C-alpha positions as CSV (number, residue, x, y, z in Angstrom):
1,X,165.6,-119.7,53.5
2,X,162.0,-119.0,53.7
3,X,160.8,-115.6,53.4
4,X,159.1,-114.0,56.4
5,X,155.2,-114.7,56.7
6,X,154.5,-110.9,56.5
7,X,156.6,-110.7,53.2
8,X,154.7,-113.8,51.7
9,X,151.4,-111.9,52.6
10,X,152.7,-108.7,51.3
11,X,153.7,-110.4,48.0
12,X,150.7,-112.1,47.7
13,X,148.5,-108.9,48.2
14,X,150.8,-107.3,45.6
15,X,150.3,-109.9,43.0
16,X,146.4,-109.9,43.7
17,X,146.7,-106.2,43.4
18,X,148.3,-106.4,39.8
19,X,146.0,-109.1,38.9
20,X,143.0,-106.8,39.9
21,X,144.5,-103.9,38.0
22,X,145.0,-106.2,34.8
23,X,141.4,-107.3,35.0
24,X,140.1,-103.6,35.4
25,X,142.2,-102.5,32.5
26,X,141.1,-105.5,30.3
27,X,137.4,-104.5,31.6
28,X,137.9,-100.9,30.9
29,X,139.2,-101.7,27.3
30,X,136.4,-104.2,26.6
31,X,133.5,-102.4,28.1
32,X,133.2,-99.8,25.2
33,X,133.8,-102.4,22.7
34,X,130.8,-104.3,24.4
35,X,128.6,-101.2,24.5
36,X,129.0,-100.4,20.9
37,X,128.9,-104.0,19.6
38,X,127.2,-104.2,16.4
39,X,124.4,-106.8,15.4
40,X,122.5,-107.3,12.3
41,X,119.2,-106.8,14.3
42,X,120.3,-103.3,14.9
43,X,121.0,-102.4,11.4
44,X,117.6,-104.0,10.5
45,X,115.9,-101.7,12.6
46,X,117.6,-98.4,11.7
47,X,115.4,-95.5,10.7
48,X,114.7,-94.8,7.0
49,X,115.3,-91.1,6.1
50,X,113.4,-89.2,3.3
51,X,114.6,-85.9,2.2
52,X,112.3,-83.2,0.9
53,X,112.8,-82.6,-2.7
54,X,114.5,-79.2,-3.1
55,X,112.5,-76.5,-4.5
56,X,113.6,-74.1,-7.4
57,X,117.0,-74.4,-8.5
58,X,118.3,-76.0,-5.3
59,X,120.3,-79.4,-5.7
60,X,121.5,-80.2,-2.2
61,X,119.8,-82.7,0.3
62,X,120.8,-83.4,3.8
63,X,123.5,-81.8,5.8
64,X,126.8,-83.0,7.2
65,X,127.1,-84.7,10.6
66,X,129.9,-86.2,12.8
67,X,130.5,-89.0,14.9
68,X,133.3,-89.9,17.4
69,X,134.9,-93.4,16.9
70,X,134.6,-95.7,19.5
71,X,137.1,-98.5,20.7
72,X,136.3,-101.5,18.4
73,X,134.6,-99.5,15.6
74,X,135.2,-100.3,12.0
75,X,134.0,-97.9,9.3
76,X,132.1,-100.8,7.8
77,X,129.8,-100.8,10.7
78,X,129.5,-97.2,11.5
79,X,128.9,-96.6,7.8
80,X,125.9,-99.1,7.7
81,X,124.5,-97.7,10.9
82,X,124.4,-94.2,9.4
83,X,123.1,-95.2,5.8
84,X,126.7,-94.7,4.3
85,X,129.4,-97.0,3.0
86,X,132.9,-97.4,4.6
87,X,134.3,-95.7,1.4
88,X,132.3,-92.7,1.7
89,X,133.4,-92.0,5.3
90,X,137.0,-92.8,4.4
91,X,137.2,-90.5,1.6
92,X,135.5,-87.7,3.6
93,X,138.1,-88.0,6.3
94,X,141.5,-88.2,4.2
95,X,141.0,-91.7,3.0
96,X,141.0,-93.3,6.7
97,X,141.6,-96.8,7.2
98,X,138.5,-98.9,7.1
99,X,139.2,-101.4,9.6
100,X,141.2,-99.5,12.2
101,X,140.1,-95.9,12.6
102,X,141.6,-94.2,15.4
103,X,139.5,-94.4,18.6
104,X,138.4,-90.9,19.8
105,X,138.7,-89.2,16.6
106,X,135.8,-87.1,15.4
107,X,135.0,-87.9,11.9
108,X,132.7,-86.2,9.1
109,X,129.8,-88.3,8.1
110,X,129.0,-87.3,4.5
111,X,125.3,-87.1,4.9
112,X,124.8,-84.3,2.5
113,X,124.5,-84.9,-1.4
114,X,124.4,-82.8,-4.7
115,X,121.7,-84.5,-6.8
116,X,122.8,-86.0,-10.0
117,X,122.4,-83.9,-13.2
118,X,119.5,-86.0,-14.3
119,X,115.6,-86.0,-14.5
120,X,114.2,-86.0,-11.0
121,X,112.0,-89.2,-11.4
122,X,112.4,-92.7,-10.5
123,X,115.7,-94.4,-9.7
124,X,119.0,-92.7,-10.5
125,X,122.2,-94.4,-9.7
126,X,125.6,-92.5,-9.9
127,X,128.2,-95.0,-10.6
128,X,131.3,-93.1,-9.6
129,X,129.5,-92.0,-6.2
130,X,128.2,-95.5,-5.8
131,X,125.0,-94.2,-4.5
132,X,121.2,-94.4,-5.5
133,X,118.7,-91.8,-5.4
134,X,114.8,-92.8,-5.5
135,X,112.6,-89.9,-6.3
136,X,109.4,-91.1,-4.5
137,X,106.7,-91.4,-5.6
138,X,107.7,-92.4,-9.0
139,X,105.2,-92.2,-12.0
140,X,105.0,-96.1,-11.8
141,X,104.1,-95.8,-8.1
142,X,101.3,-93.2,-8.8
143,X,99.8,-95.3,-11.5
144,X,99.8,-98.4,-9.3
145,X,98.3,-96.5,-6.4
146,X,95.5,-95.1,-8.8
147,X,94.1,-98.5,-9.8
148,X,91.2,-99.8,-7.9
149,X,91.4,-103.3,-6.6
150,X,88.8,-104.3,-9.3
151,X,91.2,-103.1,-12.1
152,X,89.4,-99.7,-12.4
153,X,91.1,-96.5,-12.4
154,X,90.1,-94.0,-9.8
155,X,91.4,-90.4,-9.3
156,X,94.3,-90.1,-7.0
157,X,96.1,-86.8,-5.5
158,X,99.2,-88.6,-4.5
159,X,102.1,-87.7,-6.7
160,X,100.0,-85.2,-8.8
161,X,103.1,-82.9,-8.8
162,X,105.8,-85.7,-9.2
163,X,108.2,-86.9,-6.6
164,X,107.8,-85.4,-3.3
165,X,110.9,-86.8,-1.3
166,X,114.1,-88.6,-1.9
167,X,115.4,-91.9,-0.5
168,X,119.1,-92.6,-1.0
169,X,121.3,-95.7,-0.5
170,X,125.0,-96.5,-0.7
171,X,125.6,-99.4,-3.3
172,X,128.1,-102.0,-4.2
173,X,128.9,-102.2,-8.0
174,X,130.6,-104.4,-10.6
175,X,134.3,-104.7,-10.4
176,X,136.5,-103.2,-13.0
177,X,136.4,-106.1,-15.5
178,X,132.4,-106.5,-14.9
179,X,131.7,-102.8,-15.0
180,X,128.1,-101.7,-14.1
181,X,126.6,-100.6,-17.4
182,X,125.2,-96.9,-18.1
183,X,121.9,-96.2,-19.5
184,X,118.3,-96.0,-19.2
185,X,116.0,-99.0,-17.8
186,X,112.8,-99.6,-15.9
187,X,112.1,-102.3,-13.3
188,X,110.7,-105.3,-14.8
189,X,110.0,-107.9,-12.0
190,X,110.1,-108.0,-8.2
191,X,111.7,-111.4,-7.0
192,X,111.4,-112.3,-3.1
193,X,113.8,-114.9,-2.1
194,X,115.5,-115.3,-5.3
195,X,117.3,-118.3,-6.7
196,X,120.6,-117.6,-8.4
197,X,121.2,-119.6,-11.6
198,X,124.9,-118.8,-12.6
199,X,125.5,-117.6,-16.0
200,X,128.1,-119.9,-17.8
201,X,130.9,-117.2,-17.8
202,X,130.6,-116.7,-14.1
203,X,130.1,-120.5,-13.4
204,X,133.4,-121.2,-15.3
205,X,135.2,-118.5,-13.4
206,X,134.1,-120.1,-10.1
207,X,135.3,-123.4,-11.3
208,X,138.7,-122.0,-12.4
209,X,139.2,-120.0,-9.0
210,X,137.9,-122.7,-6.5
211,X,137.9,-126.1,-8.3
212,X,134.1,-126.5,-7.9
213,X,131.0,-124.5,-8.1
214,X,127.2,-124.7,-7.9
215,X,125.2,-123.9,-11.0
216,X,122.1,-123.2,-8.9
217,X,122.4,-121.2,-5.6
218,X,119.1,-121.8,-3.8
219,X,117.2,-119.2,-1.9
220,X,118.3,-118.5,1.6
221,X,120.9,-116.5,3.8
222,X,123.8,-118.0,1.8
223,X,122.5,-116.6,-1.6
224,X,124.6,-113.9,-3.0
225,X,121.3,-112.2,-4.1
226,X,120.0,-111.7,-0.8
227,X,116.4,-111.8,-0.1
228,X,115.0,-109.3,-2.4
229,X,115.8,-108.5,-6.2
230,X,114.5,-106.0,-8.8
231,X,115.1,-107.2,-12.2
232,X,115.8,-104.5,-14.8
233,X,115.1,-104.1,-18.5
234,X,118.9,-104.2,-19.0
235,X,119.2,-108.2,-19.6
236,X,120.9,-110.0,-16.6
237,X,121.3,-107.0,-14.4
238,X,119.5,-106.0,-11.3
239,X,119.3,-104.2,-7.8
240,X,119.4,-106.9,-5.1
241,X,120.6,-107.5,-1.5
242,X,123.7,-109.5,-0.5
243,X,124.9,-112.0,1.9
244,X,128.1,-110.0,2.5
245,X,126.9,-106.6,3.4
246,X,130.5,-105.1,3.6
247,X,130.5,-105.4,-0.2
248,X,128.5,-102.1,-0.4
249,X,131.0,-99.3,-1.2
250,X,133.1,-101.8,-3.1
251,X,133.5,-102.8,-6.7
252,X,133.1,-106.6,-6.2
253,X,130.1,-107.7,-8.0
254,X,129.5,-109.0,-11.8
255,X,128.0,-105.9,-12.7
256,X,124.7,-105.9,-10.5
257,X,123.9,-103.4,-7.9
258,X,124.3,-104.7,-4.1
259,X,122.5,-102.7,-1.4
260,X,122.5,-103.4,2.5
261,X,119.8,-106.0,3.3
262,X,117.6,-103.6,5.2
263,X,117.9,-100.9,2.2
264,X,116.9,-103.4,-0.4
265,X,113.7,-104.7,1.5
266,X,112.6,-101.0,1.8
267,X,113.4,-100.0,-1.9
268,X,111.7,-103.3,-2.9
269,X,108.3,-102.5,-1.0
270,X,108.3,-99.0,-2.6
271,X,109.2,-99.9,-6.1
272,X,106.4,-101.2,-8.3
273,X,107.2,-102.9,-11.6
274,X,107.5,-100.5,-14.5
275,X,109.5,-97.8,-12.2
276,X,111.8,-95.9,-14.4
277,X,115.5,-95.6,-13.8
278,X,119.0,-94.8,-15.1
279,X,122.6,-95.4,-14.4
280,X,124.7,-92.3,-14.9
281,X,128.3,-91.6,-14.7
282,X,129.2,-88.2,-12.9
283,X,132.3,-88.1,-10.7
284,X,132.0,-84.1,-10.7
285,X,128.6,-82.6,-9.7
286,X,127.6,-79.0,-9.3
287,X,124.7,-77.7,-7.4
288,X,123.1,-74.7,-5.8
289,X,121.7,-74.1,-2.3
290,X,120.1,-70.7,-2.6
291,X,122.5,-68.2,-4.3
292,X,125.7,-70.5,-3.1
293,X,127.4,-72.7,-5.6
294,X,128.8,-76.0,-4.5
295,X,130.7,-78.9,-6.1
296,X,131.2,-82.4,-5.2
297,X,134.0,-84.8,-6.6
298,X,134.5,-88.7,-6.3
299,X,136.9,-91.0,-7.8
300,X,136.7,-91.8,-11.5
301,X,135.7,-95.4,-10.5
302,X,136.2,-97.1,-13.8
303,X,138.9,-94.6,-15.3
304,X,136.4,-93.2,-17.8
305,X,138.2,-89.8,-18.0
306,X,142.0,-89.0,-18.8
307,X,141.8,-86.4,-15.9
308,X,139.3,-85.5,-13.2
309,X,140.7,-81.7,-13.5
310,X,140.1,-81.6,-17.1
311,X,136.5,-83.1,-16.6
312,X,135.6,-80.5,-13.6
313,X,136.6,-77.7,-16.1
314,X,134.5,-78.9,-18.9
315,X,131.5,-79.5,-16.5
316,X,132.0,-75.7,-15.3
317,X,131.7,-74.5,-19.0
318,X,128.9,-77.1,-19.8
319,X,126.7,-75.7,-17.0
320,X,127.7,-72.1,-17.9
321,X,129.4,-71.4,-14.8
322,X,132.5,-69.8,-16.2
323,X,133.3,-66.8,-14.1
324,X,131.1,-68.0,-11.1
325,X,133.6,-70.9,-10.0
326,X,136.7,-70.1,-7.8
327,X,138.9,-72.5,-9.8
328,X,141.5,-72.5,-7.0
329,X,138.8,-74.0,-4.9
330,X,137.8,-76.3,-7.4
331,X,141.4,-77.7,-7.9
332,X,141.7,-78.4,-4.4
333,X,138.4,-80.2,-4.3
334,X,139.4,-82.4,-7.2
335,X,142.7,-83.3,-5.4
336,X,140.9,-84.3,-2.3
337,X,138.0,-86.3,-3.9
338,X,136.3,-86.2,-0.6
339,X,132.8,-86.7,-1.8
340,X,131.7,-83.7,0.4
341,X,129.8,-80.9,-1.4
342,X,131.8,-77.8,-0.8
343,X,131.4,-74.2,-1.6
344,X,133.2,-73.1,-4.8
345,X,132.1,-69.5,-5.3
346,X,134.1,-66.6,-4.7
347,X,135.0,-65.3,-1.4
348,X,133.7,-66.8,1.9
349,X,130.7,-69.2,2.0
350,X,127.7,-66.9,2.4
351,X,126.2,-66.9,6.0
352,X,123.2,-69.3,6.1
353,X,123.8,-71.1,2.8
354,X,125.1,-74.3,4.5
355,X,122.9,-75.9,7.0
356,X,124.7,-76.3,10.3
357,X,126.2,-79.7,11.2
358,X,124.9,-81.7,13.8
359,X,127.9,-81.9,16.2
360,X,129.2,-85.1,17.6
361,X,126.2,-87.6,16.8
362,X,126.0,-89.8,19.4
363,X,125.6,-93.5,18.7
364,X,122.8,-95.0,20.7
365,X,123.1,-98.4,22.6
366,X,122.4,-101.5,20.4
367,X,118.6,-102.0,20.5
368,X,117.7,-98.2,20.8
369,X,115.6,-96.6,18.2
370,X,118.5,-95.6,16.0
371,X,120.8,-92.6,15.2
372,X,119.9,-89.1,14.9
373,X,118.5,-88.0,11.8
374,X,121.4,-86.8,9.3
375,X,121.4,-83.0,9.5
376,X,118.4,-83.0,12.0
377,X,115.7,-80.6,12.0
378,X,113.8,-80.2,8.6
379,X,116.5,-81.4,6.2
380,X,115.4,-85.0,6.7
381,X,112.2,-87.0,7.7
382,X,112.4,-90.2,9.8
383,X,110.1,-92.9,8.7
384,X,109.0,-96.2,10.0
385,X,111.8,-98.7,9.4
386,X,109.1,-101.2,7.9
387,X,107.0,-98.7,6.1
388,X,104.2,-101.1,5.6
389,X,101.7,-98.4,5.2
390,X,103.7,-97.1,2.3
391,X,104.2,-100.4,0.3
392,X,104.1,-100.1,-3.1
393,X,101.7,-102.7,-5.2
394,X,103.0,-104.5,-8.2
395,X,104.0,-107.8,-9.3
396,X,105.8,-109.7,-6.4
397,X,107.2,-113.0,-7.7
398,X,108.1,-115.9,-5.4
399,X,111.4,-117.7,-6.0
400,X,112.6,-117.9,-9.8
401,X,115.8,-117.9,-11.6
402,X,117.9,-114.9,-11.5
403,X,120.7,-113.2,-13.2
404,X,124.4,-112.5,-12.1
405,X,125.1,-110.6,-8.7
C-alpha cells in the first residue's frame, strides 16, 4: 500500500528538517574550532614581552591572566600562544589534561614568576621550572654595541646600569637518562641553519630503536635543532629551536635546551657571543613584592631531593625567613606544585601587594596582532615580533656541524 502523497511530502519535509538540524549542529560545533584554529604563522607573529627589572628587593615579574578554553583547544596551542608550555598551564590548573581541556572552563595562565635566586645578568635557566630568563642587555651585548664598526671602542650609555628588562621563555630539557647539566657557561658560537652531526652514542641509540639512522641531518625544516642554535662552553650542549614545538615543556631531548621556533629566533638575535649564563636547579623559590612574601613550587624534575617539603623548609631557613613564613600555607603550596607564586606570609595577602589579574583574556582571531600582554599595564612591555632594531651584533655562523639536541 502506498502512503498518501501528503504523507510522503510530510516525511520528506521531516527528513529534510532533520538533515538541516544535523548540518546546523555540525556547523555550530565546527565554527568555534575553525575560528580558533592554530597555525604556525600565528605563533611566528605573536608579540614578545619584556618585563621591567624589579627594583629594590622585589623578585616578581608579570601577573596572572586567565583564558577561557574554546572547543578544539589543546593546552599545547594555548600555551605556545601565550609564551607558556602545556605543562605550566596544566600544573597551574590542577594538572589538567593537555589534549582535552574542558571547553568553556576558565583557566589560570601562569604569566607571573619569581625570579631565580641567582645573579641578574645574562641567561639563567631554572631546570625544574623549565623556564629561561634573559636579563637584557647582558654585559656581552653592551660590549658588542660599544664597539665601533672599525673596531674602535666608543662610549655608550646603553646598559651602563646593567640589565633593564627581562625576557622569559619556556623550554624543553633533557630526559631523565640524559639530564640537562647544571653549572655556569657562556655562549661560544651562534649557528644559523645548523647541521646536526649525531654523536656516536645517540646514533647507536637511533639504530637500536629504529633499525636505521642518519649520521648527519642536513639543515632545514626536518632538523631537530631547528633554524637557530647557540653553542655553549659546556661541550656538546646548546640552546636551539626544534622541528617538534610540542616538545617544549617536556623532558625529551638528549640534554640540550629546546625553545619554540619563534622564541629561539628572538633570543638568537639579542644574544651575542660571550653572553654569560647558568643552569640552576631551584624547585622552590621565595620572593618579595613590596613587603609581601611569596613562594613558588615546581616538580623536582630529576628527583634531586628526597622530599620537596624538607627542601622548602631548608630554603626558608637559608633565606632567613623563619618566623616570616606561614608553614601551613607553604605546605599546601608544596602539595599543589602549581608553579604559581602565592602569598606565604601570615594573615591575608596585603591589599595591593599582588597586581590584579586580567579577567578572561580573549583570544584574537588568527592573523590578529596577538594576545593581550600578560598582566597588562606597566607589568610588561610589548615589543616588535621581529625586533630588528634590537639585533645584537656578534659572530653569526652559517651551517656547521652541531652537537646533540
